N, C-alpha and C positions, 0 to 999 in steps of 0.2 A: 405060435407059440401055443403052448395046450396047457391051461387049467381047469381046476375043478370047481362049481357052482351050483349049491343045495345037494354035493353029489353025484354031481354029471360035469363029465369031461368035456369041455367046451374049447375051441380053437379059436384064439385073440389075437389082430395083428400086435406085432412087436410095437413096445412103446403106449400101449392104452394104458391111461388113468382109470382108477376107479370111481372118479365124478365121469368120466368121458363113456363108461359103461352104465353106469346108470342111467346115465341121459337118453344113449344110444335103446337100451331096452325100454325105454318111459317109462322111468322108473323115477319119483318125488324123492330126491337123496334127503328132505324134511322128515318122510316117515318111514324111514328105513332103519334098523338098526345091522351094520355090516359087522359080521368075524370077519377078520383078515389074519388068515393062520395060526388061525384057534386063539385071537386077541379080538376083544372088542375096541374099535375104532371110535373117537369122538366126530362125529359129522366136517368139523372143519377140517380134518387132513383128510377125507375122500379126495381132494384135489392135489395132494401133495402123493398119493401112493400110484408109482409106476406096476402094473402088475408086472410078472417075470413067469415064465415055463415056471409048473409043478404046485405054485399057489394054490390053497385051498380058501374059497370064500363062503359063507353062509350067508345070504340076503333073506333077512326076516319082515317082512311089511307090514307097519301098524293098521291096527283096524279099529271102528268101533262101530259099537254092538254091544248087545247082553243079551 
């Protein structure tokens, strides 16, 4: 299935959860904000969201610095 992640089309296996996608990409779910189909998700829902064809994700990583 095809989804859009940060503006780029990606092919993912059916049944992929948001949490699995983050972990597979080496992203710590505690340090990102995810917008799923134009809605900011609370972190405790990442494991509940099963991605579907056509979904749109924006994943923003927090960074420290100044």
